[in-house]
C-alpha atoms as a printed R data frame, in Angstrom:
    type eleno elety resid chain resno       x      y       z
1   ATOM     1    CA   MET     A     1 105.610 24.767 167.976
2   ATOM     2    CA   LYS     A     2 105.721 21.301 166.476
3   ATOM     3    CA   ARG     A     3 101.831 21.315 165.962
4   ATOM     4    CA   LEU     A     4 102.152 24.890 164.178
5   ATOM     5    CA   THR     A     5 104.869 23.397 161.916
6   ATOM     6    CA   ASN     A     6 102.631 20.291 161.072
7   ATOM     7    CA   ILE     A     7  99.616 22.505 160.372
8   ATOM     8    CA   THR     A     8 101.741 24.882 158.121
9   ATOM     9    CA   PHE     A     9 103.194 21.922 156.142
10  ATOM    10    CA   LEU     A    10  99.714 20.428 155.729
11  ATOM    11    CA   ALA     A    11  98.304 23.679 154.549
12  ATOM    12    CA   ILE     A    12 101.111 24.117 152.079
13  ATOM    13    CA   THR     A    13 100.680 20.756 150.671
14  ATOM    14    CA   VAL     A    14  96.981 21.036 150.201
15  ATOM    15    CA   PHE     A    15  97.367 24.358 148.423
16  ATOM    16    CA   PHE     A    16  99.896 23.007 146.089
17  ATOM    17    CA   SER     A    17  98.062 19.861 145.377
18  ATOM    18    CA   GLY     A    18  94.889 22.012 144.603
19  ATOM    19    CA   CYS     A    19  96.803 24.176 142.169
20  ATOM    20    CA   SER     A    20  98.563 21.352 140.360
21  ATOM    21    CA   SER     A    21  95.169 19.385 139.719
22  ATOM    22    CA   GLY     A    22  93.682 22.662 138.277
23  ATOM    23    CA   GLN     A    23  96.672 23.086 136.017
24  ATOM    24    CA   SER     A    24  96.569 19.545 134.660
25  ATOM    25    CA   GLN     A    25  93.063 20.108 133.500
26  ATOM    26    CA   ASP     A    26  94.070 23.423 131.641
27  ATOM    27    CA   VAL     A    27  97.000 21.570 129.970
28  ATOM    28    CA   ASN     A    28  94.614 18.928 128.498
29  ATOM    29    CA   THR     A    29  91.812 21.098 127.540
30  ATOM    30    CA   ASN     A    30  93.178 24.495 126.630
31  ATOM    31    CA   LEU     A    31  94.711 24.214 123.200
32  ATOM    32    CA   ASN     A    32  96.503 26.732 120.938
33  ATOM    33    CA   ALA     A    33  95.116 27.120 117.344
34  ATOM    34    CA   THR     A    34  97.387 24.460 115.884
35  ATOM    35    CA   GLU     A    35  96.574 21.967 118.539
36  ATOM    36    CA   PHE     A    36  92.981 22.774 118.434
37  ATOM    37    CA   SER     A    37  92.823 22.226 114.551
38  ATOM    38    CA   LYS     A    38  94.709 18.979 114.769
39  ATOM    39    CA   LYS     A    39  92.504 17.637 117.567
40  ATOM    40    CA   ILE     A    40  89.329 18.550 115.580
41  ATOM    41    CA   ALA     A    41  90.714 16.637 112.552
42  ATOM    42    CA   GLU     A    42  91.321 13.625 114.841
43  ATOM    43    CA   ASN     A    43  87.720 13.511 116.170
44  ATOM    44    CA   SER     A    44  85.219 13.041 113.216
45  ATOM    45    CA   THR     A    45  82.292 12.977 115.732
46  ATOM    46    CA   ALA     A    46  83.259 16.142 117.530
47  ATOM    47    CA   VAL     A    47  81.151 19.109 117.785
48  ATOM    48    CA   VAL     A    48  82.789 22.529 116.923
49  ATOM    49    CA   LEU     A    49  80.922 25.149 118.984
50  ATOM    50    CA   ASP     A    50  81.190 28.951 118.375
51  ATOM    51    CA   VAL     A    51  79.740 30.752 121.340
52  ATOM    52    CA   ARG     A    52  79.841 34.267 119.807
53  ATOM    53    CA   THR     A    53  76.839 36.288 118.656
54  ATOM    54    CA   PRO     A    54  75.177 35.399 115.497
55  ATOM    55    CA   GLU     A    55  76.410 38.580 113.951
56  ATOM    56    CA   GLU     A    56  80.004 37.602 114.721
57  ATOM    57    CA   TYR     A    57  79.551 34.042 113.490
58  ATOM    58    CA   SER     A    58  78.107 35.333 110.090
59  ATOM    59    CA   VAL     A    59  81.294 37.203 109.532
60  ATOM    60    CA   GLY     A    60  83.431 34.086 109.665
61  ATOM    61    CA   HIS     A    61  83.698 30.934 111.725
62  ATOM    62    CA   LEU     A    62  85.499 27.591 111.789
63  ATOM    63    CA   THR     A    63  84.238 25.128 109.237
64  ATOM    64    CA   ASN     A    64  81.173 23.198 110.396
65  ATOM    65    CA   ALA     A    65  81.016 25.206 113.612
66  ATOM    66    CA   ARG     A    66  77.671 25.397 115.243
67  ATOM    67    CA   ASN     A    67  76.719 28.745 116.765
68  ATOM    68    CA   ILE     A    68  75.124 28.903 120.131
69  ATOM    69    CA   ASP     A    69  75.453 32.431 121.688
70  ATOM    70    CA   TRP     A    70  76.948 32.278 125.183
71  ATOM    71    CA   ASN     A    71  75.166 35.501 125.974
72  ATOM    72    CA   GLY     A    72  71.868 34.277 124.566
73  ATOM    73    CA   LYS     A    73  69.067 33.643 127.095
74  ATOM    74    CA   ASP     A    74  68.699 30.039 125.980
75  ATOM    75    CA   PHE     A    75  72.430 28.902 126.048
76  ATOM    76    CA   ASP     A    76  71.879 26.146 128.572
77  ATOM    77    CA   LYS     A    77  68.800 24.753 126.803
78  ATOM    78    CA   LEU     A    78  70.383 24.710 123.417
79  ATOM    79    CA   VAL     A    79  73.845 23.272 124.555
80  ATOM    80    CA   SER     A    80  71.823 20.570 126.279
81  ATOM    81    CA   THR     A    81  70.661 19.145 122.968
82  ATOM    82    CA   LEU     A    82  74.285 18.195 122.153
83  ATOM    83    CA   ASP     A    83  75.771 14.701 122.971
84  ATOM    84    CA   LYS     A    84  77.472 15.074 126.257
85  ATOM    85    CA   THR     A    85  79.698 11.990 125.347
86  ATOM    86    CA   LYS     A    86  81.264 13.457 122.240
87  ATOM    87    CA   PRO     A    87  84.116 15.936 122.306
88  ATOM    88    CA   VAL     A    88  83.163 19.533 122.050
89  ATOM    89    CA   PHE     A    89  85.621 22.173 120.705
90  ATOM    90    CA   VAL     A    90  84.543 25.673 121.977
91  ATOM    91    CA   TYR     A    91  85.740 28.958 120.826
92  ATOM    92    CA   CYS     A    92  84.791 32.613 120.839
93  ATOM    93    CA   HIS     A    93  86.521 35.926 119.724
94  ATOM    94    CA   SER     A    94  89.418 36.003 122.205
95  ATOM    95    CA   GLY     A    95  88.735 33.280 124.743
96  ATOM    96    CA   ARG     A    96  86.767 34.744 127.696
97  ATOM    97    CA   ARG     A    97  83.329 33.699 126.593
98  ATOM    98    CA   SER     A    98  84.440 30.187 125.511
99  ATOM    99    CA   ALA     A    99  86.127 29.740 128.927
100 ATOM   100    CA   ALA     A   100  82.963 30.528 130.651
101 ATOM   101    CA   ALA     A   101  80.931 28.391 128.329
102 ATOM   102    CA   ALA     A   102  83.258 25.453 128.676
103 ATOM   103    CA   SER     A   103  83.092 25.637 132.467
104 ATOM   104    CA   GLN     A   104  79.310 25.694 132.340
105 ATOM   105    CA   MET     A   105  79.127 22.705 129.857
106 ATOM   106    CA   ARG     A   106  81.495 20.705 132.190
107 ATOM   107    CA   SER     A   107  79.114 21.429 134.994
108 ATOM   108    CA   LEU     A   108  76.235 20.246 132.934
109 ATOM   109    CA   GLY     A   109  78.001 16.894 132.490
110 ATOM   110    CA   PHE     A   110  79.987 17.226 129.197
111 ATOM   111    CA   THR     A   111  82.962 14.792 129.478
112 ATOM   112    CA   ALA     A   112  85.380 16.267 126.842
113 ATOM   113    CA   VAL     A   113  85.422 20.030 126.335
114 ATOM   114    CA   PHE     A   114  88.306 21.646 124.669
115 ATOM   115    CA   GLU     A   115  88.898 25.488 124.462
116 ATOM   116    CA   LEU     A   116  90.725 27.477 121.764
117 ATOM   117    CA   VAL     A   117  93.247 29.744 123.694
118 ATOM   118    CA   GLY     A   118  93.038 33.212 122.185
119 ATOM   119    CA   GLY     A   119  89.866 32.523 120.324
120 ATOM   120    CA   ILE     A   120  89.189 32.908 116.591
121 ATOM   121    CA   LYS     A   121  91.836 35.770 116.634
122 ATOM   122    CA   ALA     A   122  94.659 33.219 117.466
123 ATOM   123    CA   TRP     A   123  93.182 30.893 114.820
124 ATOM   124    CA   GLN     A   124  93.327 33.750 112.175
125 ATOM   125    CA   ASN     A   125  96.865 34.622 113.273
126 ATOM   126    CA   GLU     A   126  97.945 31.144 112.352
127 ATOM   127    CA   LYS     A   127  96.358 31.469 108.864
128 ATOM   128    CA   LEU     A   128  93.988 28.570 109.512
129 ATOM   129    CA   PRO     A   129  90.859 28.331 107.353
130 ATOM   130    CA   ILE     A   130  87.668 30.483 108.038
131 ATOM   131    CA   SER     A   131  84.185 29.664 106.645
132 ATOM   132    CA   ASN     A   132  81.419 32.110 105.704
133 ATOM   133    CA   GLU     A   133  78.853 29.342 105.016
134 ATOM   134    CA   LEU     A   134  75.993 29.486 107.520
135 ATOM   135    CA   GLN     A   135  75.077 26.032 109.086
136 ATOM   136    CA   LYS     A   136  71.381 25.013 108.960
């Protein structure tokens, strides 16, 4: 009986340790629109990455955002041209594609990837500026 109690305690400890470490990453990298905006302003060398389609991007995007379509066949190739040591601020329409893209970027070795919670919709809800100028 004591062995079963010890195993149960160990399993619970491992489970909660795993959950807390995952959550701490989310707290540091998942930012609301205001935090995302402030953090971009604090990082002059950062890359702002819009992972929506080119059509979505052309309608409006964050100022100086670079567009690499998450659903495009060459996402990994194009994103690999970015400096992995610089902060990258990733967003999409509502947050799903950017979460997947951020995860992929971390697996490719990017050291600081931040996600906009709620995507550009959340940004617009906060009345933050949108640009229509296309990047070259």
